[in-house]
C-alpha positions as CSV (number, residue, x, y, z in Angstrom):
1,X,0.0,0.0,0.0
2,X,1.4,3.4,-1.0
3,X,1.8,6.4,1.3
4,X,-1.1,8.2,-0.4
5,X,-3.4,5.2,0.1
6,X,-2.4,5.0,3.7
7,X,-3.0,8.7,4.3
8,X,-6.5,8.3,2.7
9,X,-7.2,5.2,4.8
10,X,-6.1,7.1,8.0
11,X,-8.3,10.1,7.0
12,X,-11.3,7.8,6.5
13,X,-10.8,6.1,9.9
14,X,-10.6,9.5,11.6
15,X,-13.8,10.5,10.0
16,X,-15.5,7.4,11.2
17,X,-14.0,8.0,14.6
18,X,-15.6,11.5,14.6
19,X,-19.0,9.9,13.8
20,X,-18.5,7.4,16.6
21,X,-17.6,10.1,19.1
22,X,-20.9,11.9,18.2
23,X,-22.9,8.7,18.6
24,X,-21.3,8.0,22.0
25,X,-22.1,11.5,23.1
26,X,-25.7,11.0,22.3
27,X,-25.6,7.7,24.1
28,X,-24.2,9.4,27.2
29,X,-26.9,12.0,27.1
30,X,-29.6,9.3,26.7
31,X,-28.1,7.4,29.8
32,X,-28.2,10.6,31.8
33,X,-31.9,11.1,31.0
34,X,-32.7,7.5,31.9
35,X,-30.9,7.9,35.2
36,X,-32.9,11.0,35.9
37,X,-36.1,9.2,35.1
38,X,-35.1,6.2,37.4
39,X,-34.3,8.6,40.2
40,X,-37.7,10.3,39.9
41,X,-39.5,6.9,39.9
42,X,-37.5,5.7,42.9
43,X,-38.4,8.9,44.8
44,X,-42.0,8.5,43.8
45,X,-42.1,4.8,44.9
46,X,-39.9,4.8,48.0
47,X,-39.8,8.5,49.0
48,X,-36.8,10.9,49.4
49,X,-35.1,8.6,51.9
50,X,-34.4,6.2,49.1
51,X,-31.8,8.6,47.9
52,X,-29.8,8.0,51.0
53,X,-29.9,4.3,50.9
54,X,-26.8,2.2,50.1
55,X,-27.3,1.1,46.4
56,X,-26.5,-2.5,47.6
57,X,-29.9,-2.5,49.3
58,X,-31.6,-2.4,46.0
59,X,-29.6,-5.3,44.6
60,X,-31.1,-8.2,46.4
61,X,-34.6,-7.9,44.7
62,X,-32.8,-7.4,41.4
63,X,-30.7,-10.6,41.9
64,X,-34.0,-12.6,42.3
65,X,-35.3,-11.1,39.1
66,X,-32.1,-12.0,37.3
67,X,-32.2,-15.6,38.5
68,X,-35.9,-16.0,37.5
69,X,-35.1,-14.4,34.1
70,X,-32.2,-16.8,33.6
71,X,-34.4,-19.8,34.3
72,X,-37.1,-18.5,32.0
73,X,-34.6,-17.9,29.2
74,X,-33.0,-21.3,29.6
75,X,-36.4,-23.0,29.4
76,X,-37.3,-21.0,26.3
77,X,-34.1,-21.8,24.6
78,X,-34.5,-25.5,25.4
79,X,-38.1,-25.4,23.9
80,X,-36.8,-23.7,20.7
81,X,-34.1,-26.4,20.3
82,X,-36.6,-29.1,20.8
83,X,-38.9,-27.7,18.1
84,X,-36.0,-27.4,15.7
85,X,-34.9,-31.0,16.5
86,X,-31.6,-29.9,18.0
87,X,-29.8,-31.6,20.9
88,X,-29.4,-30.1,24.3
89,X,-25.8,-29.2,23.6
90,X,-25.5,-27.2,20.4
91,X,-22.0,-27.1,19.0
92,X,-20.2,-23.8,19.5
93,X,-22.4,-22.5,22.2
94,X,-20.2,-21.6,25.2
95,X,-21.1,-23.2,28.5
96,X,-20.6,-22.1,32.1
97,X,-18.1,-24.9,32.8
98,X,-14.4,-25.4,33.4
99,X,-13.6,-25.3,29.7
100,X,-15.3,-22.0,29.2
101,X,-13.6,-20.5,32.3
102,X,-10.2,-21.7,31.0
103,X,-10.8,-19.9,27.6
104,X,-11.9,-16.8,29.5
105,X,-8.8,-16.8,31.7
106,X,-6.4,-17.4,28.8
107,X,-3.5,-14.9,29.0
108,X,-4.2,-14.0,32.7
109,X,-1.0,-14.6,34.6
110,X,-2.3,-13.6,38.0
111,X,-2.7,-15.9,41.0
112,X,-6.3,-15.1,42.3
113,X,-9.7,-15.7,40.7
114,X,-12.6,-14.1,42.6
115,X,-15.8,-16.0,41.9
116,X,-19.1,-17.3,43.3
117,X,-19.4,-20.8,44.7
118,X,-20.1,-22.6,41.4
119,X,-18.5,-26.0,41.7
120,X,-17.0,-26.0,38.2
121,X,-14.5,-23.3,39.3
122,X,-13.0,-25.6,41.8
123,X,-11.2,-27.5,39.0
124,X,-9.3,-24.3,38.2
125,X,-7.2,-25.0,41.4
126,X,-5.8,-28.1,39.7
127,X,-4.8,-26.6,36.4
128,X,-1.1,-27.1,35.5
129,X,0.3,-23.7,34.3
130,X,3.8,-22.1,34.6
131,X,2.5,-19.7,37.3
132,X,0.9,-22.5,39.3
133,X,-2.8,-23.3,39.7
134,X,-5.2,-20.4,40.4
135,X,-6.3,-19.6,43.9
136,X,-10.0,-19.1,44.4
137,X,-11.3,-16.1,46.3
138,X,-15.0,-16.7,47.2
139,X,-17.7,-14.0,47.6
140,X,-19.2,-13.1,51.0
141,X,-22.3,-11.5,49.3
142,X,-23.3,-14.9,47.8
143,X,-23.0,-16.5,51.3
144,X,-24.8,-13.7,53.0
145,X,-27.6,-13.8,50.5
146,X,-28.6,-17.2,51.6
147,X,-28.9,-16.1,55.2
148,X,-30.9,-13.1,54.2
149,X,-33.4,-15.4,52.6
150,X,-33.5,-17.7,55.7
151,X,-34.2,-14.7,57.9
152,X,-36.9,-13.3,55.6
153,X,-38.6,-16.7,55.2
154,X,-38.2,-18.4,58.5
155,X,-37.2,-15.7,61.0
156,X,-34.2,-17.8,62.0
157,X,-32.2,-16.4,64.9
158,X,-29.1,-18.2,63.7
159,X,-29.4,-16.6,60.3
160,X,-29.9,-13.2,62.1
161,X,-26.7,-13.7,64.1
162,X,-24.8,-14.9,61.0
163,X,-25.8,-11.7,59.2
164,X,-24.6,-9.7,62.2
165,X,-21.2,-11.2,62.2
166,X,-20.9,-10.7,58.4
167,X,-21.9,-7.1,59.0
168,X,-19.0,-6.7,61.3
169,X,-16.6,-7.8,58.6
170,X,-18.1,-5.2,56.2
171,X,-17.8,-2.6,58.9
172,X,-14.0,-3.2,59.0
173,X,-14.0,-2.9,55.2
174,X,-15.9,0.4,55.2
175,X,-13.3,1.9,57.6
176,X,-10.4,1.1,55.2
177,X,-12.1,1.7,51.9
178,X,-9.8,3.8,49.7
179,X,-6.6,2.9,51.6
180,X,-3.7,1.1,50.1
181,X,-3.3,-2.7,50.1
182,X,-0.8,-2.7,53.0
183,X,-3.1,-0.6,55.3
184,X,-6.1,-2.7,54.4
185,X,-4.3,-5.9,55.2
186,X,-3.0,-4.6,58.5
187,X,-6.5,-3.6,59.6
188,X,-8.0,-6.9,58.5
189,X,-5.4,-8.9,60.4
190,X,-6.1,-6.8,63.5
191,X,-9.9,-6.4,63.3
192,X,-11.3,-9.0,61.0
193,X,-9.1,-12.0,61.8
194,X,-10.5,-12.4,65.4
195,X,-14.0,-12.3,64.0
196,X,-13.2,-14.9,61.4
197,X,-11.5,-17.1,64.1
198,X,-14.6,-17.2,66.2
199,X,-17.1,-17.3,63.4
200,X,-16.3,-20.7,61.9
201,X,-16.5,-22.7,65.3
202,X,-19.7,-20.9,66.0
203,X,-21.2,-22.0,62.5
204,X,-20.0,-25.6,63.1
205,X,-21.7,-25.6,66.5
206,X,-25.0,-24.4,65.0
207,X,-24.8,-26.9,62.3
208,X,-24.7,-29.7,64.8
209,X,-27.8,-28.5,66.5
210,X,-30.2,-28.3,63.5
211,X,-31.7,-30.9,61.2
212,X,-29.3,-31.9,58.5
213,X,-32.0,-31.7,55.8
214,X,-33.0,-28.1,56.6
215,X,-32.3,-25.2,54.3
216,X,-30.4,-23.5,57.0
217,X,-28.1,-26.5,57.4
218,X,-27.6,-26.4,53.6
219,X,-26.7,-22.7,53.8
220,X,-24.2,-23.3,56.6
221,X,-22.5,-26.2,54.8
222,X,-22.3,-24.0,51.6
223,X,-20.4,-21.4,53.7
224,X,-18.1,-23.8,55.5
225,X,-17.2,-25.6,52.3
226,X,-16.0,-22.4,50.8
227,X,-14.2,-21.1,54.0
228,X,-10.7,-21.0,52.6
229,X,-11.9,-18.9,49.7
230,X,-14.0,-16.7,51.8
231,X,-11.1,-15.9,54.2
232,X,-8.6,-15.3,51.5
233,X,-8.9,-11.5,51.9
234,X,-6.9,-12.0,55.1
235,X,-3.9,-12.8,52.9
236,X,-3.7,-10.0,50.5
237,X,-5.0,-6.4,50.9
238,X,-5.8,-6.2,47.1
239,X,-8.6,-8.7,47.4
240,X,-12.2,-7.7,48.1
241,X,-14.8,-9.5,50.3
242,X,-17.1,-9.9,47.4
243,X,-17.6,-9.7,43.7
244,X,-20.0,-6.7,44.0
245,X,-17.9,-4.2,42.0
246,X,-18.0,-6.5,39.0
247,X,-21.6,-7.7,39.4
248,X,-22.9,-4.2,39.6
249,X,-21.4,-3.6,36.2
250,X,-22.7,-6.8,34.7
251,X,-26.1,-6.4,36.2
252,X,-27.1,-3.7,33.6
253,X,-26.3,-6.2,30.9
254,X,-28.0,-9.1,32.6
255,X,-31.3,-7.3,33.1
256,X,-31.4,-6.4,29.4
257,X,-30.0,-9.6,28.0
258,X,-32.6,-9.8,25.4
259,X,-30.8,-7.1,23.5
260,X,-28.0,-9.5,22.9
261,X,-30.2,-11.4,20.5
262,X,-29.5,-8.6,18.0
263,X,-25.7,-9.0,18.2
264,X,-26.0,-10.7,14.8
265,X,-23.3,-13.3,15.4
266,X,-21.2,-14.8,18.2
267,X,-18.2,-12.7,17.1
268,X,-20.4,-9.6,17.3
269,X,-21.5,-10.6,20.8
270,X,-17.9,-11.0,21.8
271,X,-17.0,-7.6,20.5
272,X,-20.0,-6.2,22.3
273,X,-18.7,-7.9,25.5
274,X,-15.3,-6.4,24.9
275,X,-16.6,-2.9,24.6
276,X,-18.9,-3.3,27.6
277,X,-15.8,-4.4,29.7
278,X,-13.9,-1.4,28.6
279,X,-16.7,0.9,29.6
280,X,-17.2,-0.9,32.9
281,X,-13.5,-0.6,33.7
282,X,-13.6,3.1,32.9
283,X,-16.5,3.6,35.4
284,X,-14.6,1.6,38.1
285,X,-11.5,3.8,37.5
286,X,-13.6,7.0,37.6
287,X,-12.8,7.7,33.9
288,X,-15.2,9.1,31.4
289,X,-15.8,6.3,28.9
290,X,-16.5,8.7,25.9
291,X,-13.2,10.5,26.5
292,X,-11.3,7.3,27.0
293,X,-12.6,5.6,23.8
294,X,-12.1,8.8,21.8
295,X,-8.5,9.4,23.0
296,X,-7.5,5.8,22.9
297,X,-8.8,5.2,19.3
298,X,-7.0,8.3,18.2
299,X,-3.8,7.1,19.8
300,X,-4.1,3.8,18.0
301,X,-4.7,5.6,14.7
302,X,-1.7,7.8,15.3
303,X,0.5,4.7,15.6
304,X,0.7,3.9,19.3
305,X,3.1,0.8,19.5
306,X,1.5,-2.5,20.3
307,X,4.4,-3.3,22.7
308,X,3.1,-0.5,25.0
309,X,-0.6,-1.3,24.9
310,X,-0.7,-1.4,28.7
311,X,-0.3,2.4,28.6
312,X,-3.7,2.6,26.9
313,X,-5.6,0.7,29.7
314,X,-8.4,2.6,31.5
315,X,-6.4,2.7,34.8
316,X,-3.5,4.5,32.9
317,X,-5.8,6.8,31.0
318,X,-4.1,10.1,32.0
319,X,-0.9,8.8,30.4
320,X,-2.7,7.6,27.3
321,X,-4.7,10.7,26.8
322,X,-1.8,13.0,27.0
323,X,0.1,11.0,24.5
324,X,-2.8,10.9,22.1
325,X,-3.4,14.7,22.2
């Protein structure tokens, strides 16, 4: 390709970038309007006090909706395949199993994987790789959710006390939020470790006093079986108690999953997921997604070297944007 052709191609790409920037700006404005409407509806439904509630308080009902929607979608998909004469396992469709997790984690050289209690993830701890097997970090929110339901449905005093002790762990986390990993780890070892040390024997004692077949016993066994992963946060100050930061970003997509039917192709859906991941990372890093995408695409068009792609990650946006300017 000649220099003239390259210049024309570059000019065309920059024109398309300008169009994309305009479309993104419109999308941001639409999101702002929707958030304003949701705030008005929340105020109308729950009163002004709802504006002061922790957003996590609104998530438990949404999680039930997500679960019900997922069950419904799976049933509908199974029915469609039956009508088309297809088997239960269609070739090429990714499954939530060890194989899919391995593909998803390809290229990740870290040690920790934070996840829920899905049993397929346990096999990741036996994977042979140069860095050694992954270490699972389990989520306290998933454990807590079970006891919330036991308290709501059965009024269980054991569930209530369990929630109180979990709340103490979260109180420690609140006091160190925003601090560096070393300070967080020091506070956890001083304040959270004694809670954890007393918590497990107490759970085991309660388990021995209630019927083995009860839902509460099932919930306690679930928690105890994942105890090493649940207490991993005492080993590294970078770890979180739960997967809430990620789940809160995914929730918006999960509640509108029907939109994914219009991705057109599996590759299109993967590209959609990549873009959604970039935007979610921008929000978690307190970076404006429109500015990030605009500056990063311009830096790529201006020849940013592939060997320094790390500089264009959302958490390094200040460096990337100054270079692209």
